[in-house]
All heavy atoms as an XYZ file, in Angstrom:
636
protein
N       2.744      5.704     21.545
C       1.325      5.823     21.753
C       0.497      4.578     21.376
O       0.920      4.044     20.293
C       0.842      7.087     20.968
C      -0.631      7.151     20.933
S      -1.402      8.511     20.054
C      -0.226      9.153     19.023
N      -0.152      4.054     22.183
C      -1.081      2.915     21.906
C      -2.557      3.175     21.880
O      -3.042      3.947     22.784
C      -0.789      1.824     23.047
O      -1.568      0.632     22.740
N      -3.270      2.813     20.788
C      -4.630      3.097     20.639
C      -5.406      1.782     20.360
O      -4.726      0.861     19.788
C      -4.914      4.212     19.679
C      -4.467      3.733     18.197
C      -4.152      5.464     20.024
C      -5.022      4.553     17.015
N      -6.595      1.812     20.481
C      -7.528      0.728     20.041
C      -8.220      1.281     18.797
O      -8.874      2.322     18.881
C      -8.398      0.238     21.127
C      -9.246     -0.935     20.718
C     -10.111     -1.540     21.795
C     -10.832     -2.735     21.375
N     -11.652     -3.387     22.387
N      -8.356      0.479     17.777
C      -9.080      0.849     16.539
C     -10.186     -0.152     16.214
O      -9.806     -1.355     16.381
C      -8.090      0.991     15.295
C      -8.822      1.493     14.104
C      -6.959      1.839     15.604
N     -11.274      0.394     16.143
C     -12.539     -0.570     15.853
C     -12.989     -0.230     14.259
O     -13.007      0.918     13.862
C     -13.663     -0.134     16.734
C     -13.397     -0.105     18.162
C     -14.534      0.283     18.992
C     -12.935     -1.578     18.728
N     -13.356     -1.286     13.630
C     -13.920     -1.145     12.338
C     -15.285     -1.780     12.279
O     -15.548     -2.917     12.781
C     -12.997     -2.007     11.268
C     -11.534     -1.636     11.457
C     -10.647     -2.359     12.157
C     -11.093     -0.409     10.868
C      -9.341     -2.100     12.185
C      -9.721     -0.108     10.922
C      -8.898     -0.882     11.723
O      -7.570     -0.484     11.703
N     -16.241     -1.071     11.644
C     -17.564     -1.571     11.781
C     -18.144     -1.648     10.361
O     -17.667     -1.111      9.335
C     -18.603     -0.422     12.372
C     -18.184     -0.341     13.926
C     -17.346      0.493     14.404
C     -18.865     -1.296     14.732
C     -17.171      0.702     15.738
C     -18.623     -1.155     16.119
C     -17.842     -0.225     16.629
N     -19.231     -2.482     10.209
C     -20.063     -2.665      8.988
C     -19.274     -3.167      7.868
O     -18.414     -3.997      7.989
C     -20.806     -1.403      8.735
N     -19.392     -2.515      6.752
C     -18.752     -2.972      5.548
C     -17.194     -2.830      5.652
O     -16.479     -3.626      4.994
C     -19.202     -2.324      4.261
O     -19.106     -0.875      4.247
N     -16.686     -1.860      6.416
C     -15.316     -1.785      6.659
C     -14.739     -3.092      7.298
O     -13.687     -3.496      6.949
C     -14.897     -0.565      7.390
C     -14.802      0.827      6.666
C     -14.533      1.984      7.592
C     -13.760      0.814      5.649
N     -15.449     -3.419      8.255
C     -15.071     -4.736      9.006
C     -14.901     -5.848      8.042
O     -13.919     -6.674      8.001
C     -16.016     -4.949     10.146
C     -15.716     -6.209     10.927
C     -16.623     -6.592     12.075
N     -17.994     -6.798     11.364
C     -19.003     -6.318     11.786
N     -19.024     -5.349     12.793
N     -20.236     -6.504     11.182
N     -15.843     -5.930      7.185
C     -15.864     -7.084      6.108
C     -14.780     -6.882      5.119
O     -14.071     -7.927      4.811
C     -17.412     -7.109      5.473
C     -18.361     -7.487      6.411
C     -19.781     -7.274      5.794
O     -19.830     -6.953      4.615
O     -20.707     -7.264      6.545
N     -14.631     -5.764      4.691
C     -13.459     -5.418      3.675
C     -12.012     -5.759      4.376
O     -11.233     -6.327      3.667
C     -13.661     -4.010      3.215
O     -14.846     -3.772      2.525
C     -12.557     -3.609      2.191
N     -11.887     -5.246      5.508
C     -10.549     -5.200      6.026
C     -10.327     -6.640      6.718
O      -9.092     -6.954      6.955
C     -10.408     -4.122      7.080
C     -10.602     -2.811      6.573
C     -10.560     -1.686      7.727
C      -9.452     -2.301      5.541
N     -11.309     -7.338      7.194
C     -11.155     -8.501      7.855
C     -10.791     -8.452      9.297
O     -10.311     -9.404      9.821
N     -10.982     -7.288      9.796
C     -10.833     -6.964     11.188
C     -11.995     -6.327     11.837
O     -12.544     -5.537     11.220
C      -9.435     -6.017     11.434
C      -8.194     -6.659     11.125
C      -7.664     -6.656      9.855
C      -7.473     -7.238     12.161
C      -6.378     -7.123      9.566
C      -6.222     -7.808     11.922
C      -5.609     -7.714     10.696
O      -4.366     -8.269     10.401
N     -12.305     -6.669     13.084
C     -13.232     -5.846     13.761
C     -12.485     -4.956     14.731
O     -13.112     -3.859     15.025
C     -14.221     -6.783     14.579
O     -13.440     -7.412     15.626
N     -11.326     -5.166     15.167
C     -10.580     -4.272     15.993
C      -9.197     -4.692     15.940
O      -8.821     -5.732     15.625
C     -11.161     -4.270     17.474
C     -10.906     -5.480     18.096
N     -11.668     -6.656     17.943
C      -9.865     -5.960     18.991
C     -11.178     -7.628     18.702
N     -10.043     -7.232     19.347
N      -8.340     -3.785     16.356
C      -6.813     -4.061     16.635
C      -6.297     -2.983     17.603
O      -6.802     -1.882     17.719
C      -6.096     -4.059     15.338
C      -6.030     -2.861     14.516
C      -5.346     -2.873     13.173
O      -4.306     -3.578     13.227
O      -5.743     -2.305     12.286
N      -5.207     -3.305     18.270
C      -4.485     -2.459     19.095
C      -3.207     -2.123     18.363
O      -2.486     -2.964     17.989
C      -4.227     -3.081     20.554
O      -5.494     -3.413     21.094
C      -3.481     -2.053     21.390
N      -2.918     -0.799     18.334
C      -1.817     -0.302     17.470
C      -0.851      0.551     18.390
O      -1.363      1.339     19.200
C      -2.272      0.541     16.331
C      -3.053     -0.119     15.199
C      -3.539      0.931     14.315
C      -2.326     -1.265     14.491
N       0.480      0.330     18.152
C       1.502      1.234     18.799
C       1.818      2.086     17.581
O       2.414      1.677     16.558
C       2.574      0.368     19.280
O       2.193     -0.353     20.376
C       3.653      1.423     19.822
N       1.598      3.270     17.684
C       1.733      4.313     16.656
C       3.075      5.096     16.741
O       3.540      5.331     17.898
C       0.617      5.329     16.603
C      -0.675      4.783     16.314
C      -1.785      5.977     16.461
C      -0.750      4.084     15.005
N       3.631      5.416     15.554
C       4.933      6.259     15.699
C       4.440      7.682     16.096
O       3.432      8.159     15.964
C       5.489      6.295     14.196
C       4.273      5.750     13.373
C       3.371      4.980     14.318
N       5.564      8.441     16.636
C       5.393      9.782     17.138
C       4.691     10.700     16.052
O       4.175     11.773     16.365
C       6.644     10.305     17.651
N       5.012     10.391     14.716
C       4.524     11.288     13.576
C       2.931     11.213     13.490
O       2.487     12.068     12.772
C       5.168     10.851     12.289
O       4.786      9.428     12.084
N       2.327     10.318     14.111
C       0.883     10.230     14.044
C       0.264     11.142     15.120
O       0.235     10.666     16.302
C       0.394      8.811     14.134
C       1.100      7.830     13.109
C      -1.150      8.692     14.015
C       0.798      8.166     11.687
N      -0.322     12.303     14.798
C      -0.821     13.187     15.812
C      -2.332     13.371     15.672
O      -2.927     13.747     16.618
C      -0.187     14.490     15.623
N      -2.923     13.202     14.368
C      -4.305     13.370     14.210
C      -5.022     12.189     13.577
O      -4.360     11.327     13.064
C      -4.540     14.643     13.125
O      -3.969     14.283     11.915
C      -3.810     15.840     13.657
N      -6.352     12.267     13.500
C      -7.072     11.179     12.925
C      -6.642     11.127     11.414
O      -6.539     10.043     10.857
C      -8.624     11.494     12.939
C      -9.547     10.576     12.290
C      -9.343      9.215     13.074
C     -10.873     11.022     12.232
N      -6.457     12.251     10.671
C      -6.136     12.197      9.311
C      -4.724     11.417      9.117
O      -4.577     10.728      8.160
N      -3.824     11.769      9.978
C      -2.395     11.034     10.077
C      -2.708      9.501     10.162
O      -1.984      8.741      9.494
C      -1.599     11.589     11.082
C      -1.127     13.005     11.031
O      -1.120     13.515     10.074
O      -0.788     13.520     12.141
N      -3.574      9.097     11.064
C      -3.852      7.762     11.361
C      -4.505      7.163     10.199
O      -3.982      6.014      9.644
C      -4.765      7.587     12.520
C      -5.245      6.067     12.895
C      -4.039      5.298     13.168
C      -6.280      6.224     14.001
N      -5.324      7.714      9.475
C      -6.033      7.133      8.281
C      -4.999      6.917      7.263
O      -4.932      5.907      6.584
C      -7.243      8.115      7.763
C      -8.516      7.876      8.447
C      -9.601      8.744      7.842
N      -9.943      8.233      6.546
C     -11.017      8.616      5.913
N     -11.803      9.602      6.426
N     -11.173      8.160      4.601
N      -4.029      7.958      7.026
C      -3.024      7.866      6.079
C      -2.120      6.616      6.377
O      -1.723      5.844      5.605
N      -1.813      6.445      7.632
C      -0.900      5.394      8.032
C      -1.456      4.153      7.817
O      -0.895      3.124      7.324
C      -0.678      5.675      9.611
C       0.189      4.690     10.245
N       1.551      4.489     10.039
C      -0.095      3.559     11.055
C       1.958      3.520     10.755
N       1.023      2.951     11.448
N      -2.775      3.917      8.058
C      -3.488      2.669      7.798
C      -3.577      2.404      6.372
O      -3.418      1.197      5.884
C      -4.779      2.726      8.493
C      -4.814      2.676     10.052
C      -6.189      2.876     10.658
C      -4.154      1.363     10.533
N      -4.002      3.483      5.638
C      -4.203      3.267      4.064
C      -2.803      2.852      3.402
O      -2.931      2.003      2.423
C      -4.630      4.551      3.414
N      -1.612      3.274      4.011
C      -0.459      2.911      3.366
C      -0.066      1.521      3.452
O       0.889      1.046      2.814
C       0.711      3.770      3.971
C       0.603      5.302      3.408
C       1.861      6.004      3.782
N       1.953      6.405      5.165
C       1.303      7.307      5.760
N       0.539      8.074      5.010
N       1.386      7.629      6.985
N      -0.871      0.779      4.312
C      -0.609     -0.748      4.355
C      -0.926     -1.399      2.971
O      -0.523     -2.477      2.600
C      -1.648     -1.292      5.369
C      -1.367     -1.125      6.826
C      -2.361     -1.627      7.726
N      -2.012     -1.533      9.038
C      -2.789     -1.940      9.980
N      -3.990     -2.447      9.811
N      -2.369     -1.911     11.324
N      -1.732     -0.639      2.164
C      -1.964     -1.092      0.751
C      -3.157     -1.995      0.628
O      -3.696     -2.413      1.767
N      -3.441     -2.398     -0.505
C      -4.461     -3.441     -0.822
C      -5.842     -2.928     -0.218
O      -6.338     -1.770     -0.394
N      -6.596     -3.784      0.577
C      -7.817     -3.479      1.067
C      -7.883     -2.223      1.968
O      -8.901     -1.503      2.146
C      -8.535     -4.624      1.739
C      -8.829     -5.775      0.822
C      -7.693     -5.151      3.038
N      -6.644     -1.993      2.632
C      -6.490     -0.880      3.486
C      -6.691      0.570      2.863
O      -6.945      1.544      3.537
C      -5.193     -0.853      4.230
C      -5.175     -2.113      5.142
C      -4.684     -3.353      4.966
C      -5.800     -2.231      6.448
N      -4.867     -4.179      5.970
C      -5.612     -3.532      6.969
C      -6.516     -1.280      7.267
C      -6.073     -3.922      8.125
C      -6.871     -1.708      8.504
C      -6.662     -3.005      9.021
N      -6.561      0.497      1.565
C      -6.771      1.741      0.852
C      -8.400      2.299      0.943
O      -8.474      3.448      0.589
C      -6.449      1.610     -0.660
C      -5.008      1.480     -0.878
C      -4.485      1.142     -2.194
O      -5.361      1.023     -3.050
O      -3.376      0.834     -2.308
N      -9.147      1.423      1.502
C     -10.506      1.744      1.837
C     -10.526      3.015      2.897
O     -11.625      3.702      2.923
C     -11.339      0.736      2.384
N      -9.437      3.254      3.473
C      -9.373      4.308      4.467
C      -8.674      5.524      4.031
O      -8.532      6.544      4.782
C      -8.664      3.832      5.849
C      -9.363      2.798      6.548
C      -8.567      2.148      7.569
C     -10.652      3.282      7.224
N      -8.230      5.603      2.746
C      -7.603      6.710      2.119
C      -8.405      8.013      2.376
O      -9.720      7.914      2.347
C      -7.241      6.505      0.740
C      -6.216      5.591      0.453
C      -5.959      5.509     -1.102
O      -6.872      5.537     -1.824
O      -4.817      5.315     -1.478
N      -7.679      9.143      2.381
C      -8.417     10.477      2.485
C      -9.246     10.481      1.129
O      -8.913     10.029      0.095
C      -7.390     11.580      2.487
C      -7.973     12.943      2.389
C      -6.984     13.935      2.590
O      -5.815     13.698      2.982
O      -7.229     15.079      2.225
N     -10.417     11.107      1.408
C     -11.319     11.124      0.183
C     -12.356     10.053      0.090
O     -13.331     10.228     -0.641
N     -12.039      9.035      0.807
C     -13.071      7.848      0.813
C     -14.196      8.269      1.832
O     -13.796      8.908      2.818
C     -12.397      6.542      1.211
C     -11.357      6.142      0.351
C     -11.875      5.481     -1.010
N     -10.826      5.059     -1.875
C     -10.598      3.858     -2.261
N     -11.400      2.896     -1.826
N      -9.759      3.478     -3.039
N     -15.320      7.709      1.534
C     -16.430      8.023      2.467
C     -16.501      7.173      3.631
O     -17.115      6.109      3.712
C     -17.730      7.963      1.609
C     -18.881      8.701      2.268
O     -18.708      9.469      3.130
N     -20.024      8.515      1.756
N     -15.782      7.665      4.731
C     -15.555      6.962      5.971
C     -15.810      7.968      7.044
O     -15.246      9.067      7.181
C     -14.232      6.313      6.161
C     -14.057      5.670      7.461
C     -13.908      5.304      5.073
N     -16.611      7.546      8.102
C     -16.854      8.371      9.183
C     -15.861      7.855     10.314
O     -15.466      6.662     10.359
C     -18.288      8.295      9.633
C     -19.338      8.475      8.659
C     -19.629      9.928      8.338
N     -19.812     10.824      9.489
C     -20.956     11.273      9.996
N     -22.027     10.957      9.473
N     -20.912     12.165     10.960
N     -15.701      8.719     11.344
C     -14.746      8.270     12.436
C     -15.176      9.034     13.730
O     -15.791     10.102     13.736
C     -13.354      8.641     12.166
N     -14.911      8.190     14.885
C     -15.178      8.770     16.089
C     -14.008      8.390     17.026
O     -13.275      7.468     16.797
C     -16.403      8.022     16.724
N     -13.631      9.372     17.979
C     -12.466      9.180     18.924
C     -13.309      9.199     20.336
O     -13.935     10.161     20.622
C     -11.481     10.179     18.836
C     -10.696     10.144     17.480
C     -10.446     10.093     20.082
C      -9.716     11.157     17.212
N     -13.249      8.024     21.015
C     -13.745      7.932     22.203
C     -15.347      8.176     22.181
O     -15.838      8.916     22.991
C     -13.037      8.855     23.244
C     -11.612      8.397     23.413
O     -11.301      7.304     23.457
N     -10.791      9.505     23.586
N     -15.906      7.685     21.149
C     -17.348      7.816     20.956
C     -17.871      9.120     20.641
O     -19.028      9.474     20.708
C     -18.127      7.198     22.068
C     -17.703      5.716     22.321
C     -18.501      5.015     23.411
O     -19.413      5.550     24.006
N     -18.158      3.892     23.695
N     -17.009     10.100     20.156
C     -17.396     11.401     19.671
C     -16.992     11.495     18.263
O     -15.784     11.383     17.969
C     -16.622     12.482     20.465
C     -17.107     12.532     21.955
O     -18.256     12.606     22.276
N     -16.170     12.402     22.928
N     -17.821     11.920     17.435
C     -17.718     12.154     16.022
C     -16.706     13.230     15.719
O     -16.706     14.272     16.468
C     -19.035     12.373     15.368
C     -20.041     11.377     15.286
S     -19.506      9.815     14.518
C     -19.257     10.310     12.772
N     -15.641     12.972     14.937
C     -14.735     13.991     14.636
C     -14.271     14.013     13.336
O     -14.512     13.042     12.507
C     -13.399     13.610     15.615
C     -13.629     13.606     16.983
C     -12.894     12.156     15.178
N     -13.391     14.995     12.891
C     -13.015     15.162     11.568
C     -11.423     14.800     11.566
O     -10.808     14.547     12.631
N     -10.867     14.951     10.324
C      -9.424     14.532     10.256
C      -8.441     15.350     11.106
O      -7.326     14.807     11.316
C      -9.223     14.769      8.763
C     -10.278     15.595      8.210
C     -11.363     15.404      9.144
N      -8.838     16.482     11.454
C      -7.846     17.342     12.236
C      -7.915     17.095     13.755
O      -7.032     17.547     14.519
C      -8.262     18.868     12.065
C      -9.589     19.200     12.835
C     -10.944     18.763     12.170
O     -10.894     18.268     10.899
O     -11.932     18.697     12.834
N      -8.786     16.098     14.192
C      -8.789     15.797     15.630
C      -7.621     15.004     16.024
O      -7.057     14.215     15.398
C     -10.096     14.906     15.793
N      -7.142     15.447     17.342
C      -5.893     14.931     17.841
C      -6.153     13.516     18.253
O      -7.246     13.152     18.710
C      -5.472     15.746     18.993
N      -5.168     12.621     18.125
C      -5.313     11.206     18.656
C      -4.228     11.113     19.728
O      -3.073     11.578     19.621
C      -4.815     10.223     17.491
C      -4.807      8.826     18.004
C      -5.829     10.247     16.280
N      -4.649     10.564     20.898
C      -3.810     10.460     22.143
C      -3.774      9.051     22.540
O      -4.472      8.154     22.165
C      -4.455     11.388     23.298
N      -2.740      8.749     23.421
C      -2.433      7.549     23.986
C      -3.646      6.994     24.649
O      -4.456      7.752     25.296
C      -1.331      7.614     25.072
C      -0.846      6.291     25.433
O      -0.751      5.352     24.677
O      -0.599      6.080     26.666
N      -4.042      5.662     24.459
C      -5.099      4.986     24.984
C      -6.507      5.463     24.423
O      -7.635      5.075     24.978
C      -5.149      5.178     26.445
C      -4.026      4.558     27.139
C      -4.048      4.568     28.588
N      -2.897      3.959     29.232
C      -2.568      4.032     30.495
N      -3.423      4.628     31.324
N      -1.455      3.602     31.007
N      -6.464      6.226     23.284
C      -7.866      6.618     22.720
C      -8.406      5.248     22.021
O      -7.688      4.315     21.692
C      -7.605      7.621     21.619
C      -7.583      8.956     22.036
O      -7.968      9.269     23.308
O      -7.250      9.954     21.328
N      -9.734      5.373     21.844
C     -10.414      4.353     21.029
C     -10.969      5.140     19.905
O     -11.675      6.104     19.852
C     -11.635      3.804     21.838
C     -12.385      2.760     21.130
C     -13.710      2.476     21.865
O     -14.688      3.048     21.750
O     -13.630      1.251     22.516
N     -10.485      4.567     18.649
C     -10.742      5.224     17.408
C     -11.697      4.242     16.667
O     -11.433      3.000     16.524
C      -9.483      5.513     16.463
C      -9.974      6.146     15.248
C      -8.641      6.447     17.393
N     -12.879      4.699     16.032
C     -13.776      3.870     15.311
C     -13.897      4.322     14.020
O     -14.098      5.631     13.813
C     -15.152      3.809     16.081
N     -13.843      3.569     12.995
C     -14.168      3.752     11.581
C     -15.446      3.024     11.145
O     -15.589      1.922     11.398
C     -12.998      3.470     10.750
C     -11.640      4.227     11.030
C     -10.618      3.734     11.586
C     -11.618      5.561     10.532
C      -9.442      4.362     11.834
C     -10.491      6.245     10.733
C      -9.370      5.702     11.467
N     -16.164      3.847     10.469
C     -17.393      3.078      9.828
C     -17.847      3.851      8.616
O     -17.614      5.113      8.509
C     -18.494      3.134     10.867
C     -18.770      4.269     11.693
C     -19.723      5.142     11.288
C     -17.986      4.522     12.788
C     -19.828      6.401     11.970
C     -18.246      5.860     13.448
C     -19.088      6.665     13.048
N     -18.573      3.162      7.710
C     -19.189      3.872      6.586
C     -20.455      4.751      7.012
O     -20.980      4.436      8.044
C     -19.566      2.710      5.694
C     -19.890      1.562      6.584
C     -18.885      1.803      7.791
N     -20.649      5.692      6.188
C     -22.022      6.488      6.554
C     -23.128      5.578      6.618
O     -23.262      4.627      5.885
C     -22.073      7.468      5.338
C     -20.878      7.338      4.545
C     -20.134      6.101      4.922
N     -24.009      5.972      7.519
C     -25.216      5.087      7.676
C     -26.384      5.577      6.960
O     -26.650      6.876      6.770
C     -25.732      5.180      9.216
C     -27.003      4.425      9.398
C     -24.588      4.471     10.082
N     -27.001      4.779      6.056
C     -28.179      5.290      5.364
C     -29.417      4.573      5.865
O     -29.293      3.472      6.489
C     -28.071      4.979      3.798
O     -27.865      3.602      3.690
C     -26.874      5.715      3.376
N     -30.595      5.161      5.819
C     -31.765      4.470      6.221
C     -32.883      4.658      5.232
O     -32.774      5.386      4.265
N     -33.950      4.148      5.607
C     -35.030      4.255      4.625
C     -36.307      3.664      5.155
O     -36.402      2.973      6.284
């Protein structure tokens, strides 16, 4: 399965990437699985660990960790937005 992953705002700055295309192992079925897979890279990637305040969208729809990830999906990660 191949997906495109986008990183926005402070996550983009922390990770040093705005986007990447990944070929995922068959064991990655959900957004939660994907976050864990990325966080296991270690170092700055731990910003995506479960429990960290990160929002996500698949194909521009906000989703939770249980959402399925499919071939050719676009997954976006970003910090919560605050305003004032």
